[in-house]
N, C-alpha and C positions, 0 to 999 in steps of 0.2 A: 203328080204326073209321073207315071212309071217311065223309066228310061231317061228322064231328064238329067242333064248334067248340072253340076253346081259351078258357078264361076269361081269358087274358092278351090284352091289346091289344098291338100292336107297340110303341107307346111305353112300355108297362109293362116290356117286355123290355129296352129301351134304358136305362130308368131303373135297373133291377135291375143290368144289366151295368156301368153307370157307378159304382153303389155298390160292386160287387165289385172293379172296377178300382182305385178309390180306397182300398178296404180293403187291397188288395195293396200299394199305395204306402205306406200307413201301417205295414203290417207290416214293410216293408223299412226304414223309418226307425227303428222300435222295435228291430229286430234289430240295426241298426248301433249303437244306443245301448247295447244289452245287451252286444254284443261288445266295445265299447270298455273295458268293465270299470270305469268310474268309479263315483262315488257313486250315479249314477242307474241303474245296470245292473239291479239287482234290481227296482226299481220298473217299469222298462221291460218286464221279463219278465212281471210281474204284469199290467201294463196290456195287453200283447199277448194274454195268455190271455183277459182280459175282452173285448177287442174281437173276438177270434175267436169266442168264445161268442155275442156279440150278433149278429155277422154270420150265424152258423149258425142262430140262433133266429128271425130276422126272417122274417115270413110274406111270401114273394115275391108273393102276391096282394094284400097290404095296401099299396097304392101310397103312402098317407100315411105308413105306418111305414117303408117303404123310403126315402122322401124325407127323413124326419126323421133316420134313421140316416146317410144319405149326407151330410146337412148337418153332423151332429156329427163325422163322420169328416173332412170337409173342414176344419172349424174346427181340429181337432186337428192335422192336417197343417200348416196355416198356423202354429200355435203352435210346432211342432217345427222348422219351417224358419226361423222368425224373420223379421224384416224383410228384404225383398229389395231 
């Protein structure tokens, strides 16, 4: 539809993309733990499924929801990476 406006603002798209990028980074960390096969492998698989579900379910138009999920993902990445 020519001339139609999007309900997303440009910075909403950036925020959503940032959340998706970090979700991908978290996925990589959890897959590495699962593939290592240690005591944490099964829990990593379960956690990975939960994160995927949350990322898919977040309303991309709900900026506060996207930011809240992105912050939780960031915290979890920092936990898994440990002190640097």
